[in-house]
N, C-alpha and C positions, 0 to 999 in steps of 0.2 A: 504493499500500499504506499502511496505517496503522501507525505505530510507537509503541511505548511504551518509556519509559526505566526502567531499573532501577538504583537508586543505593544504595550503602552507604557510610557515613561512618566514618572512624577519627579520633577526636578525642583530642588530646593535651592534657591538663590538667596544668599544672605545679603540683605540690602545695605548699601554703603552709607548708612546714617551714622552720626557721631554718637547718638544716644539710642537707648532701646526703645522698643515699640510703644511701651506703656509707662516708661519711667525715664528719668534723666540720667541713669547710670551709663557709664562709658561702654561702648562696644569694641574698644581697642583690643587687639589680639596679643596675647603673650604675657598678660599680667600674672601675678602670683595667684594661685588657686583661691577662689572665694573672696576676692578683694573688690570684685565689680558686681556684686549681686546685692541690690538694696532691698529695703522692706517690701517695696511693691513687687519686685521679682520673686521674692520668697513667699509672698502671699500672707504676710503677717496681718492679724486681725486689725480691722479699722482702716486699712489703707485702701485707696481708690486709684485705679489706673487712669491715665490720661493719654489719649492717642497722639502718636507722633505724626504730625501733618506731613513731614518729609517723606515718611514711608508711603503715605497715600499717594503723594505726588509722584513718587518713583513707580508705584504700581500702575498709575494711570499713564505715565510715560511709556511703559512697556506695552500696555494695551493699545495705545496709539500706534506704536511701531509695528504691531502685528495686525493692525486694522481689525481690532477686536471690539466687541460690544463692551461699553463701560457702563456699569450700572449707575443710574442717577441716585439710587438709594441702596446702600449695602449695610449688612449688620454683622456683628461679631457674635460668636456662640462659644459655649464652653464644651470642649471635648474631654469627656471624663475617663480617665484611666490612671492606674496607680503604678508608678515605676520610680525607683530611687532617685533618678535625676530630674523628677518632675516635682518640685517641692510643694506646689499648690494642690496637687491631686487632680489637676484638669489643665488643659492647654487651651488658651484663648485663640480661636481660629475663626474661619468663616465657613459656613456650610451651605445653607439654602440660597443665600444672596451674596455671592462673591463680588469683589470690586470689578474684576475683569472677566468678561464672558468669552463666548466663542471667537476664535480668530484662526489664522492660518500661518504656516511657515513652509517655505519650499526648500527641499533638499536636492543635491545633485547625486544621482545614482552612478554606479560604476561605469555604465555605458555612456555617461554624459547627459542623459535625459533628466528632466526635472520631475519631482514628485511632490505634490502638495499634501502636507500633514495638518490635520486639524488640531487646534489647541481647544480643548474642552473648556478650560477655565484657568485663571490664575488668582489665587486667593492669598490675603495676608494672614499671617499668623506669628506667634511667638516661638522661638526655638526652646528646646529643653536644655538641661545642663548636659554634662558629659561624665560618663562612667569611666574610671581609670583602673585598669587591671594589672598594670606593671608595678613592681616594687612594693606591693602591699602584702606579700607573703600569704597567699590564699585568701585575701580579702579584696574588696573593691573600694576605691576611693571615689568621691563625688566632687567635681569641680563645677559650681553653679555660675561661674563667670558668663557662660553663654546663654543662660536662662534669660529669656525676655529679648533676645536679639531678634530683630525684625527679619522674617522670611517671606519670600514670595514663592509659593508653591505653584509650579507651572505643570498642569496636567494635560497630557496629549490624549487624543482619540487613539483607540487600538488600531492604528492604521500602518504600523511599522511591521515589516515582514521578515527582517533578518537582523542579526547583530550589527552588520555593516550599516544599515539604514538607521538603526538606533544611535549608533556612534555619530553618523553624519548629522542626525537631528540634534543630538546634544552639543556637538561642536558648533552647529549654526547658532544655537541659543547662547552658548559660551561667548561667542563673538559678539552677538547682538547686545547682551547685558553689559559688556565691557564698553562697546561703542556708546551706549546710552549713559554710561558712568553711574549706573545703579548697583553694580556689583563688581567687586575686583576679580571675581572668578578664580580665586586661589583654591584649587582643589586640595592641595596638601593641608591647608589650614581648615578645610571643611566649609568654606563659604560657597562652594558650588558642588552639590552632590546629587545623587540620583537613586531612585528606587525603580526597579523594572518589574512590571507585571507581564509575565510570559505564559502563553498557552500554546497548544498545538491542536490541529484538527486535520482530518482528511482533506486533500485538495478538492475544491468544489463545494465542500459543506459550508453552509452559511452560518449555522449555529456555532457559537464560540465553545471552545473547550474549557475545562476547569483550569483556572489560573493559579500560579504561584508567584508571590511577590518576593523579589530578591532585594534586600535592603542595603542602603548605605554604600553605594559604589562611588569611589571617589577618584577614579582615573579612567581615561578613555579605554586603555588597554584592559583594565579589570572589567569594565562593562561589557566589552566585546567577549572576553573569555567566559564570564559568568552567564551571559545569555546563551552562547553556544553550548555551554555544559548543560544548562538547564533544558534546552530544546532536546538535546541528546538524551538526558535522563527521562524526560516525560515520554518521548517516543519508545524508549526501551521498556518502560513500565507498561505502556499500553499494548505493545506488541507482545509483551510477556503474559498478557492476560490480566494485568492489574488495573487500577484506577488511579487517577490523579486526585490527590487531596488538596483542598484549598488551604493554603498555609503561608506563613512568612518564613523565608529561608535566608541564611547568611552565606555570603561567598567567602570561602577560605582561599586566598591567593597562593598560599604556600603549597596547598594540596591540589589546587585547581579543581575545587568541587564546591557544590553548595550543600549546606546542612540545614536541617529543620530547626527553627527556633520556637515557633508556637503556631497554633491553628490561626487561620486568617480571620480577623474580626470583620463583621459588617458594620455599617453606620450605627444601626440601632444598639449594638453592643457598647458604643461610646456614650449613649444617652445624651446626645447633643441637646442643648437648649439655649436660647438667646441669653447673652451675658447681660445680667441686670445692671451692671456697673458702667456699661458703655452705651452712649446714644447711637442711633443709626448715623451712618456716614452719607452725607448728602453732597453730590458732585454736580455742579451746574456747568452748562455748556461753556460759559465765558472762562471758567477755570480750566477746561480742556483746551479751549482756543489759546490761552496763554502758554500752556505746556507745549502745545503743538509748535509754537514759535521757537522753542528751545531744542527741538529735535535735530540731531546732526544729519548729514548725508548718511544714509544707512548702507550697510556693506553690499547689498544687492544692487542699489542704485550706483553706488561708487564703482563696483565691478563692471557694470554695463558701460559706464562712461569711460573707464579705462580701455575697454575693448573697442567700443564704437567711436569714441572721440580721438583718443591718442594712439590707437592702433596696437595695443598689446594683445598677445595671445591669451586665451581663456585661462590656461594653467598659471601663467605668470600673474595675471590679474587676481587669480584666486589666492595665491600666496601673498600678494601685496595687500589685500583687503582683509587678511586674516587678523589683523589688529589695527585699531585706529591710529596708533602711534607709528606703526610701520608705514601705513598708507600716507600719513602726513609727512613722514621722512622722505618717502619716495618723491612726493610732489615737490618738496623743497629742493631736492637734488635736481629735478627737471628744471625748475626755475633758476636755480644758481648756475647750472651748466649751459642752459640754452642749447642742449644737445638733444638729438632724437630720443624719445621716451623709451624705445627698446634698449638702447645702450645703457641708459640709467637704470632700467629695470634689472638688466643683467648684472650690473655692478652691485646693486642693492641686494638682489637675491642670492647670487653666487658668492661674492666676496664679503659683503657686510654681514649677511645672515649666517654665512658659513663661519666666520670669525666669531660671531656672537654665540653660535651653538658650541663651538669648540672651547670657548672660555666660560660657557654656562652663564652668560649675561643676557639681560633684557635689553631691548632696543633703547629703553630710556637711560641705560647706563653706558651706552656706546661711547668708547674713547674717541671716535671720529664722528663729528657732528655732520648733519646733513649738508650744510654750507661747505664744509671741508671736502666732503666726497664730491659735491657738485663742482668745486674748483678743480678737482682731480679729473673728473669726466671732461670738463671744458678743455683741459690740456691734451686729452686724448683726441678730442674732436677736432681741435685746431693743429693737430699733428706736431705739437711741441714734444710729445713723448709717444712712444709705442704702447700697445696694450701690455706687452711683456714688462717693459720698464714701469709701467703704471702699477704693476703688482708690487714691485719693490718700494715704490712711493707710498702705496697704500700701507704696507707693513711698517714703514717708518712713521707714517701718521698715527697708526694704531699704537705704536710705541711712545707716542707723544712728542715727536721731534718737530712738530709744527705743521703748517698747511702745505699743500702741494707745491705752490711756487717757491716756498722757502726751501723745501727739501730738494727739489729739482735744481735750484741754483746752488745750493751747498754741496751737493753731490755731483754737480756737473753731469746731469742726465738728459740734457736736451737732445732731442733726435737730430741726427745729421741728414739734411735734405739737399746737400750740395751734390748735384749730379756728377760733376767732374770728379770729386773725391771718391764717390761710390763706384763710378766706372773704372777708376784706377785700381781699387780693391778687387773688383770683379776680374779685370784683365789679369792681375796677378794670380788669382785663384784658378782661373781657366788654364793659365800657363803651367801651374803646378799639377793639374789634374787632367791632362789631355784625353786619358782613356775614358774617364767619367763624362767628359764633355762630348765625346764621340757617341757614347751610349745614349745620352740625352738626345743627341741629334737624330739617332736612329729609331727613336720612339719610346725609349725607356724613361716614361714620365716621372717616375719616382726619384730619378736623379736630380729633378729640380729642387726637391727638398733638401738634398745633399748640399747643393751649391748655395741655396738660401742660408742654410745653417752655417756654412763656412764663412759667408759674408758677414752674417750677424755676429759670429764669433770674433772675426778680425776687427769689427768695429765696436766690439764690447756692447753689442746690442743696440747701438745708437742709430743705425741706419733705418730708414723708413722701409718696413717690409714690402709695402705695395710698390714702392719705387725700385727696390731691389729686384723683385719679380719682373717688373717691366723692363729694367735694363738688362737683366740676365738673358731674357727672351731675345732682346735686340742683339746682344753680343753673340749668343750661341747660334742663333738661326740667321745671322746676317749673311 
């Protein structure tokens, strides 16, 4: 029997507010345990929550970006469950009336086609604390610093068909929330994480299979591996005559397997009811209009402009729009160099991003500024230096030796474009290698590379390669 997977994702994006969703406590990461949880976060008697307006603004901003329905009136509810890292015994969340309703997001499939994935809803809620299992000798420690941190839970329709699609969808959202500056996307710190609902069914069957939820996936690699493992597990059970149990499972990356945590609860198990301490949230159209004015050029729009307006290939444009900072860097290089966009894109993607990856640095920490790289590309475009010499200059810029012009001057790297001087070198090399010259004349084209290499070596890489090729052909075939 042929099987197909049905996958839906619940993505938790920690909103980049300075204070928590219902209190003034700090959301800064890395503080000593339990130093950033105030009386409101801990649910002490007599305290009242006050909604952080910035969290609402960020949720609405996200909704506008995915062309979603934004509720003119939304309410908060209490989701009741008992867990050590939930000090109040309930989580304040949104249930029946979320702030953000139905929207869409497009992903690119492996064959280059686009697939539209529905976003069911995006609701605001508070995060729980964190259970710590290391260094407690068989006990568990609780850090409540994260309790009350604002989350936007983004729920997809069950329209993803493979682990590849799930990762593509999550990456697209990861890029989007960072463009919008509503979430830093730091998966290692837990500010962008995912739960995956996975089921399988026979190909062609409309009815959904029983799903299992795989919790707290915080890397794209783990998401792909966990989903693929869960698909295989469910198919194996069904084909072996068993049935799938609706449950919550944990992915163990060391063993590359999922393990059962608990039976999967339904909404009624949480006994949702409207939070009596919080008023309904009313969002007027004029408020949305003001937020809409703050939206940046979104990744899909930017990618289309890079392809259609400045002539980049789709794969290069995809890389450049993968972060707002990288796209801005590239556009500054184009402006500073006044060179063709394709050359600029090549230097940014191959040289700059390659160096950043090698040194494990972010674009924002690049030792070479966009203006400096633009200056380097400008000197390639005007034939001051060759592409090969430019790599030497880039290495010196990366090491902090100054801008391109300073390095070119200090190291005497200007390209030699004196035809007479280059011809003299070519004459000398042809005279030294008569056999190779004859082989080239007889049609052995690869010998052209030999001669170009000899000329470049003799001129210490300073001869213009295009000029060398042209003069060699003239001399050899005269």
